[in-house]
C-alpha positions in Angstrom: 56.2 24.8 2.5 55.0 22.5 5.1 55.1 18.9 4.7 51.2 19.3 5.0 51.0 21.4 2.9 53.3 18.9 0.2 51.0 16.4 0.7 48.1 17.4 -0.2 49.1 19.1 -3.0 50.7 15.7 -4.2 47.2 14.2 -3.3 45.2 16.7 -5.4 47.6 15.8 -8.5 47.5 12.0 -7.6 43.2 11.9 -7.7 41.1 13.4 -10.9 38.7 15.6 -10.4 35.3 15.0 -10.3 34.9 17.1 -13.8 38.1 14.3 -15.6 35.9 11.0 -14.0 32.7 12.3 -15.4 34.3 13.2 -18.7 36.4 10.0 -18.6 32.8 8.2 -17.6 30.7 9.7 -20.3 33.8 8.7 -23.0 33.3 5.1 -21.7 29.3 5.2 -21.6 29.3 7.0 -25.0 31.9 3.8 -26.3 30.2 0.4 -24.3 26.4 1.9 -25.6 27.8 2.2 -29.4 29.5 -1.2 -29.1 25.7 -2.7 -27.9 23.6 -1.0 -30.3 25.2 -1.2 -33.3 24.3 -4.7 -33.6 20.8 -3.9 -33.6 21.9 -1.1 -36.6 21.6 1.7 -34.2 24.0 4.1 -33.5 24.3 6.2 -30.4 22.3 9.3 -31.3 19.5 6.9 -32.9 19.3 4.8 -29.7 19.1 8.3 -27.5 16.4 10.0 -29.8 14.6 6.3 -29.6 14.9 5.8 -26.2 13.4 10.2 -25.8 10.4 9.8 -28.2 8.9 6.0 -26.2 10.0 7.7 -22.8 7.8 11.0 -24.0 5.3 8.7 -24.9 3.6 11.8 -27.6 4.9 12.7 -30.7 8.2 15.3 -31.0 8.8 17.9 -33.5 12.7 17.4 -34.7 13.6 20.4 -32.6 12.2 19.2 -29.8 14.0 16.0 -29.7 17.9 17.9 -30.4 16.8 19.9 -27.6 16.1 16.4 -25.5 19.3 14.3 -26.8 21.3 17.4 -27.0 21.6 17.4 -30.0 21.5 20.6 -32.6 18.3 20.5 -35.2 20.4 19.8 -38.6 21.7 16.8 -36.6 18.6 15.8 -35.6 16.9 15.8 -38.8 19.5 13.8 -40.2 19.0 10.9 -37.2 14.9 11.5 -37.7 15.3 10.5 -41.8 17.8 6.9 -40.7 15.1 6.2 -38.3 12.1 6.6 -40.5 14.0 5.0 -43.3 14.9 1.9 -41.4 10.9 2.0 -40.3 12.1 2.9 -36.4 9.8 5.6 -36.3 6.7 7.4 -38.5 6.2 11.1 -38.5 3.2 12.3 -39.6 2.1 16.4 -40.3 1.1 17.9 -36.7 -2.9 19.2 -37.8 -2.3 22.7 -37.1 1.3 22.8 -38.6 1.8 21.5 -42.0 5.1 21.4 -42.1 6.1 20.2 -38.5 5.8 16.6 -38.8 6.3 15.4 -35.0 7.6 11.7 -34.9 6.7 8.2 -32.7 8.0 5.0 -32.2 6.7 1.9 -34.5 6.0 -1.5 -33.5 9.5 -2.1 -34.9 11.3 0.9 -33.2 9.6 -0.7 -29.9 11.1 -4.4 -30.7 14.2 -2.5 -31.4 14.7 0.0 -28.4 13.6 -3.3 -25.9 16.6 -5.6 -27.5 19.0 -2.0 -27.0 17.5 -1.7 -23.2 18.4 -4.6 -22.2 21.8 -4.8 -23.9 22.6 -1.6 -22.3 20.9 -2.4 -19.0 23.4 -5.3 -18.6 26.2 -2.8 -19.3 24.9 -0.7 -17.0 24.4 -3.9 -14.6 28.7 -4.3 -15.3 29.2 -0.5 -14.6 27.9 -0.4 -11.5 28.9 -4.4 -10.0 29.7 -3.6 -6.1 26.8 -1.0 -5.9 24.4 -2.1 -3.4 20.7 -1.4 -4.6 20.7 1.8 -2.4 23.9 2.9 -3.9 22.5 2.9 -7.7 19.9 4.9 -6.5 22.0 7.7 -5.3 24.2 8.1 -7.5 21.4 8.7 -9.9 19.9 11.1 -8.0 23.0 12.9 -7.5 24.4 12.4 -11.1 20.3 14.2 -11.4 21.0 16.7 -9.3 24.1 18.0 -11.1 22.9 17.8 -14.4 20.0 20.1 -12.9 22.8 22.5 -11.0 23.6 23.1 -14.2 20.6 23.9 -16.4 20.6 20.8 -18.0 17.1 19.1 -17.4 15.4 16.8 -15.1 12.8 18.4 -13.7 12.6 18.5 -9.3 10.0 15.4 -8.2 
C-alpha cells in the first residue's frame, strides 16, 4: 500500500459520508423542532401536518396528508384526531365522497402555526449561522434536488 492510498483511506474514515451527515442533521432537526413546538401543545408530526395543510391551501384527505407528511395513514389519522380535538383543524364531508373528511386549518390553527413557524425560523437561523443568503438558497436548492433525485417530492420548477 502506498502512502497516498493510506492517507486517502484514513481521511475517508475520519470524515463522515453525506448520508451519515444528513442522518445526523435529521436527528437534530427533529429534536429541535420538537423542542420548539412543544410549548404550543404540538408534536413535530402535528406541526408538519398543520404546515402541509396551510401551504397546500385546499382541504386534504387523511391519505393525501399522510403522503405529504411522510406518515402512514394510520399515524396520520391519530395526528388528525388530536389536531381536530384541539380545534386547530376542522373536517367537513367531501361533497362527492361522504366518508372522506378533508381537513382545513382553523383560525386558531393558523395562530398556533404562525407562532411555531417563528420559533422554527429562529432555530433555522441558528442552524445556518455563517451562511450567506446565497449559500442558504443554494443549500435549500441542493437538498430539494437530492430529495427529488430519490423520488421524494418537490416538483421541478
